[in-house]
Each structure stands twice: as structure tokens, then as C-alpha cells.
C-alpha positions in Angstrom: 49.4 -14.8 -212.1 49.7 -15.2 -216.0 53.0 -16.6 -215.3 52.3 -18.9 -212.9 49.8 -20.4 -215.3 51.7 -20.7 -218.3 54.3 -22.8 -216.2 51.7 -25.0 -215.1 50.5 -25.3 -218.6 53.9 -26.4 -219.7 54.4 -28.5 -216.6 51.3 -31.0 -216.9 51.2 -30.7 -220.6 54.7 -31.6 -220.8 54.6 -34.4 -218.0 51.2 -35.7 -219.9 52.9 -36.3 -223.0 56.0 -37.8 -221.6 54.0 -40.4 -219.5 51.4 -41.0 -222.1 53.2 -41.1 -225.3 57.4 -41.5 -224.5 56.6 -43.7 -221.3 53.6 -46.0 -221.4 53.2 -45.9 -225.4 56.8 -45.8 -226.8 58.4 -47.9 -223.9 56.0 -50.1 -222.6 53.2 -50.3 -225.4 50.1 -50.4 -223.4 47.9 -49.1 -226.0 48.1 -49.0 -229.9 47.0 -45.7 -232.2 47.2 -45.0 -235.9 50.3 -43.7 -237.4 48.2 -40.5 -238.1 47.9 -40.0 -234.3 51.3 -41.5 -233.5 52.6 -38.2 -235.9 50.5 -35.6 -234.2 51.7 -36.8 -230.7 55.3 -36.3 -231.8 54.3 -32.6 -232.7 52.4 -32.1 -229.5 55.3 -33.6 -227.4 57.4 -31.0 -229.0 55.0 -28.2 -228.6 54.4 -28.8 -224.5 58.2 -30.1 -223.9 59.8 -27.3 -226.4 63.2 -26.4 -225.4 63.7 -30.0 -223.3 62.1 -32.0 -226.1 62.7 -35.9 -225.4 62.5 -38.2 -228.5 60.3 -41.6 -228.3 63.2 -43.4 -229.6 65.7 -42.7 -227.2 63.6 -42.4 -224.4 61.9 -45.7 -224.9 65.2 -47.5 -225.3 66.4 -46.5 -222.2 63.7 -46.9 -220.4 63.4 -50.4 -221.5 67.0 -51.0 -220.0 65.9 -49.2 -216.9 63.8 -51.6 -216.1 66.0 -54.8 -217.4 68.9 -53.5 -215.3 67.2 -51.8 -212.4 69.8 -50.7 -209.7 72.3 -52.3 -211.2 75.6 -50.7 -213.0 74.1 -51.2 -216.1 70.9 -49.0 -215.0 71.0 -45.8 -217.1 69.6 -43.9 -214.2 70.3 -45.4 -210.3 71.0 -43.2 -206.9 72.5 -46.5 -205.9 75.3 -46.0 -208.4 75.3 -42.1 -209.0 76.9 -39.8 -206.6 74.0 -37.5 -206.4 71.4 -36.1 -208.7 73.0 -34.2 -210.8 75.7 -36.9 -211.9 72.7 -39.1 -212.5 71.0 -36.4 -214.8 74.4 -35.9 -216.7 74.8 -39.8 -216.9 71.4 -39.9 -218.2 71.8 -37.1 -220.8 74.8 -38.9 -222.6 73.1 -42.4 -222.4 69.8 -40.9 -224.2 71.9 -39.1 -226.6 74.1 -42.0 -227.7 70.8 -44.0 -228.1 69.1 -41.4 -230.0 71.8 -40.6 -232.4 72.5 -44.1 -232.7 76.1 -43.6 -231.7 75.9 -47.1 -229.5 74.9 -50.7 -230.4 71.9 -51.3 -228.7 70.7 -55.0 -227.6 67.4 -55.9 -230.2 65.1 -56.7 -227.2 65.0 -52.8 -226.2 64.4 -51.6 -230.1 61.3 -53.4 -231.0 58.4 -51.7 -232.0 59.9 -48.5 -230.8 58.3 -45.4 -232.8 60.9 -43.3 -234.1 60.4 -40.2 -237.0 64.1 -39.4 -237.5 63.3 -36.2 -239.5 61.0 -34.8 -237.0 63.6 -35.5 -234.3 66.5 -34.3 -236.0 64.5 -31.0 -236.3 62.6 -31.2 -232.7 66.2 -32.2 -231.2 68.1 -29.6 -232.9 69.8 -26.7 -231.4 67.8 -24.4 -233.4 64.8 -26.1 -232.0 65.9 -25.6 -228.7 67.0 -21.8 -228.6 64.0 -20.9 -230.5 61.8 -22.1 -227.6 64.1 -20.4 -225.1 63.8 -17.6 -226.8 59.8 -17.5 -226.9 59.8 -18.4 -223.3 61.8 -15.4 -222.3 60.0 -13.4 -224.3 56.5 -14.3 -222.7 58.0 -13.7 -219.4 59.1 -10.1 -220.5 55.9 -9.4 -221.4 53.6 -10.5 -218.3 56.4 -11.1 -215.4 54.9 -8.5 -212.7 56.9 -9.7 -209.7 61.1 -10.2 -209.5 60.5 -13.9 -208.1 58.8 -14.9 -211.4 61.6 -14.9 -213.3 63.1 -17.7 -210.9 60.4 -19.9 -212.7 62.2 -19.0 -216.0 64.9 -22.2 -216.1 62.0 -24.3 -215.1 60.5 -23.6 -218.3 64.0 -24.7 -220.1 64.7 -27.8 -218.2 61.1 -29.3 -217.7 61.6 -32.6 -219.2 64.8 -33.4 -217.3 63.0 -32.2 -214.1 60.3 -34.5 -214.3 62.8 -37.2 -215.0 65.1 -36.6 -212.0 61.8 -36.6 -210.0 60.8 -40.0 -210.6 64.6 -41.5 -211.2 66.2 -40.1 -208.2 63.6 -39.4 -205.6 61.0 -42.1 -206.7 63.9 -44.6 -205.7 65.0 -42.7 -202.4 61.7 -41.4 -200.8 58.0 -42.6 -200.3 56.3 -45.9 -199.6 56.1 -49.3 -201.1 53.1 -51.5 -201.8 55.4 -54.7 -203.0 58.4 -55.5 -201.9 61.0 -56.2 -204.9 64.6 -56.3 -205.6 64.8 -52.9 -206.4 64.4 -49.4 -204.4 61.5 -48.2 -206.4 59.0 -46.5 -204.4 55.4 -44.8 -204.6 56.0 -40.8 -204.0 52.5 -39.8 -203.0 49.3 -41.5 -202.0 47.2 -39.3 -204.4 49.8 -38.4 -207.1 48.9 -34.5 -207.7 52.3 -33.5 -208.8 53.5 -36.6 -211.4 49.9 -37.5 -213.0 50.4 -41.1 -212.1 54.1 -41.4 -212.7 54.8 -41.0 -208.8 53.4 -44.6 -208.3 56.9 -45.9 -209.2 56.7 -49.2 -207.0 53.4 -50.1 -208.7 54.6 -49.4 -212.0 58.1 -51.5 -211.5 55.7 -54.5 -210.3 53.1 -54.2 -213.2 55.0 -52.6 -216.0 52.7 -53.8 -218.8 49.9 -52.1 -217.1 48.4 -48.8 -218.3 47.2 -47.8 -214.6 50.1 -47.3 -212.4 47.3 -47.1 -209.4 46.8 -50.0 -207.5 44.8 -49.1 -203.9 41.5 -46.9 -204.2 43.0 -43.8 -203.5 45.9 -43.7 -206.1 44.0 -42.1 -208.7 46.5 -42.1 -211.9 45.3 -38.9 -214.0 47.0 -39.8 -217.2 45.4 -43.2 -217.3 42.0 -41.6 -216.7 42.7 -39.3 -219.9 43.7 -42.6 -222.0 40.4 -43.8 -220.8 38.6 -41.1 -222.2 40.8 -41.2 -225.3 40.1 -44.8 -226.0 36.2 -44.1 -225.7 36.7 -41.8 -228.5 38.5 -44.2 -230.5 41.8 -42.0 -230.6 43.9 -45.0 -228.7 43.1 -48.7 -228.3 44.0 -49.5 -224.7 45.5 -53.2 -224.3 44.0 -55.6 -221.6 44.8 -54.9 -218.1 47.1 -57.5 -216.4 45.6 -58.5 -213.1 47.2 -57.1 -210.2 47.7 -59.1 -207.1 
């Protein structure tokens, strides 16, 4: 039971910071926060993503490219142009690393105001950091595993962020329902997004990319947005005005 709780904490903790910080803040800037709060969020993202830590800079730019080039050959991740989900994941990893390590020239429209903390990213993305987290996860499992099948969850802890990404970027463009007909394959995975904390409302998000709330219908509850409302109420972040959804 301890192992299951541990994996769930990593799943939803890592997912929250990926959605809240990397996606809604770094890529879309649907809210603002102080520099101190931003630095704290960098650190918390590293704590919860651990061995699969993603840089706000690399993620933010790549996601903006995804919106600009959705389902075209320039899309960093599209089921339409990748043979299978593993091919898409490898292509995504390569593009992300090239952007994050500034090995390629990026159109300035994709880099505007994307948060970057180079010194911290260099540490958090280092081989040392990733091996450290993998070692800590393995030790935790060694102490608390009570059944053989729980070891099957260990690789999930190593690759949490890529797993989150492939659920949306592969399955979220193949399966689900559509609220808005668009010139792309984006779909909503769930009526109530219990698994991805609002990220599963992918069709809604492609329609209203600047909205902090990915839900549109009354039953489409966006848990990340609800937490953001609380943070906004306490003055930790400042939400921007909502676009009118029609």
C-alpha cells in the first residue's frame, strides 16, 4: 500500500507541476508570479518530477511549436507523422534536448518571456541528478515493497514526465470526443479528467490555448485550474482574465 501511495503522489505531484508550471505558465503564461515564487516552483518541479525532470525553457518553447504546427511535419510530436508512440517519444526527446541545450536556432516568437534558470536546469537535468533520483526511488521500493508486482511500478517512477506527455500527445490526438471541430486531431480524453488533472481536455485547450481553465462543459472539471484559483486567492499567483468561450 505504501508503494501505491508513493507512486500516486509522484504521479499527481509531477503532473500538477508539469501542467501548472511548464504548460500553463512557461508555455502559455496564463498567470504571473513573483521571481521568488517562480524559483520555488522550479525547485518543486524538480522534487516531484525527479529523474524525469523537464526544463521550463525547453518544454515551453516546444509546446508553443506544437500549437503553431499542430499535425504538420514541423510538429514536435504528432501521431500523424510518427510511426508509433515510441518513435514519437524519441523524436520529442531529441527536439526538446536540442532546444533546451540551445543547439538549434529557435524562432524568437517561441522564446518570448519563457522562464529560464540555466544554472538550476543544468543541475536538475544532469546525469548525476537523474541517477540520484533513480537510486532513491529504488531504495524506497527495496524498503517498502510487499508484493512482487509492486516492482513493476518502479520504471513508472523513472519515466513519469514522458509517460504524462505521451498520454496527451499521442492518445489525446487519437482517442476521445470533440467539443470543437478544428483543423487538427486534438481530442478530449475524458468527460471527467480524473487521470490527467485537466490536461486530458486537449481539444478544449487547442481551441482556447490562452485560457487557464481547460474545462468547457459543466462536467469537465479541471483540477489544476481549481488549485490555481486557490493560489490566486492567496496572492501566490495572479490569473489573467479569461477569454470568452463560445
